N, C-alpha and C positions, 0 to 999 in steps of 0.2 A: 505493499499499500504506500504510495506517494503522498505526503503530506503538503497542503499548501502552506505559503509563509505565515498564514494568519490561523494555522492549526497545529495542535500538539496532542499527544496521547501518552497516557500511562500504559506500560507494559508491564504486566504482573508475571512473575515466575513462582510458581510452588513447586518445591522438590518433593520427593517421596516420603521424607520425613516431616513433611507440613511445614518447612521453612519457607518462609516469603521474601522476594525481594522485588523491587520496583524499579523500572527503568522510564526513562522520559524520551520520546521522539518528537522531533519537531523540525518544520519546514524553517523555522527561524528560531533557534534557540534563545537569542538575546530579545525577541519579541515578547509581547504581552502573553500570548498563549503559551509560549514555552517557559516563561517566568512562572506563571500560575501553575502550571504541571508541575514543576521542579519544587515549588512552595510546598505543593501538596504531597510530593514524593517524600521530601523530608521530613513533614509532619507524619506521614505514615510509617517512616522507618525510625524515627525518634520518639515518638510518642505511644508508649505501651497501653495506656488507656485508650487511645484512639485506635490502636490495632484490634485490642480485645473487643471494643464496641463493634468494629466491622466485622470481624469473624463471628460474634454472636448474632449479628443481623442475618448473617448467611448460612449460619449454623454449620460451619465447616469442621469435620472431625480430626483427629490427629493424623490421618492418613492423607489429609488436604482432598476428600471427597465432600461433596455437599450432601447432606442429610436430607 
């Protein structure tokens, strides 16, 4: 997928142990969309309460599968 300069995306990777990582893809990493996604990615990776809240919302088990 090719992103336009005004688009950005968060890319989630969940390994078999349930570990989560987040990457950002952006047509313009220094533009507003890229900056917003980067800020969200930092929040996701550094805020354990926020991570837990998201995982509870989607009810993911320890194996990374949605219940």
